[in-house]
C-alpha positions in Angstrom: -0.3 16.2 69.6 -1.9 15.3 66.3 -4.0 12.2 65.6 -2.0 9.5 63.9 -3.0 8.4 60.4 -4.2 4.8 60.4 -3.7 2.7 57.2 -6.0 -0.1 56.3 -5.0 -2.6 53.6 -8.1 -3.9 51.8 -11.4 -2.2 50.9 -13.5 -5.3 51.5 -16.3 -5.5 54.0 -14.0 -5.8 57.0 -11.6 -3.1 55.9 -14.4 -0.6 55.1 -16.3 -1.4 58.3 -13.1 -0.8 60.3 -12.4 2.4 58.5 -15.9 3.7 59.2 -15.8 2.7 62.8 -12.4 4.3 63.4 -13.5 7.5 61.5 -16.5 7.8 63.8 -14.2 7.6 66.8 -12.3 10.6 65.4 -9.3 8.8 63.9 -7.7 9.7 60.6 -8.0 6.7 58.3 -6.8 5.9 54.8 -7.9 2.7 52.9 -5.6 1.1 50.4 -7.2 -1.1 47.8 -5.6 -2.6 44.7 -8.8 -3.1 42.7 -9.5 -0.3 40.3 -13.2 -0.4 41.0 -15.8 -2.2 43.0 -17.4 -5.2 41.2 -19.5 -8.3 41.9 -17.1 -11.1 42.5 -17.9 -14.6 43.7 -20.8 -15.5 46.0 -23.4 -13.1 47.2 -22.7 -11.7 50.7 -25.4 -11.1 53.2 -24.8 -8.1 55.6 -26.2 -8.4 59.1 -28.1 -5.5 60.5 -25.1 -4.5 62.6 -22.9 -4.2 59.5 -25.5 -2.3 57.6 -25.9 0.2 60.6 -22.1 0.9 60.5 
């Protein structure tokens, strides 16, 4: 049986962290994001060491 394809809506910190974690577990993942590119928006975000490690 083939591995299912998991779709994640949103390429923010949570979506990308989930995609990376699932990918490391051997899952097939696709991330959907509406923004045409990454850009600085709003307040600065501080990533904890656990988030950076992922």
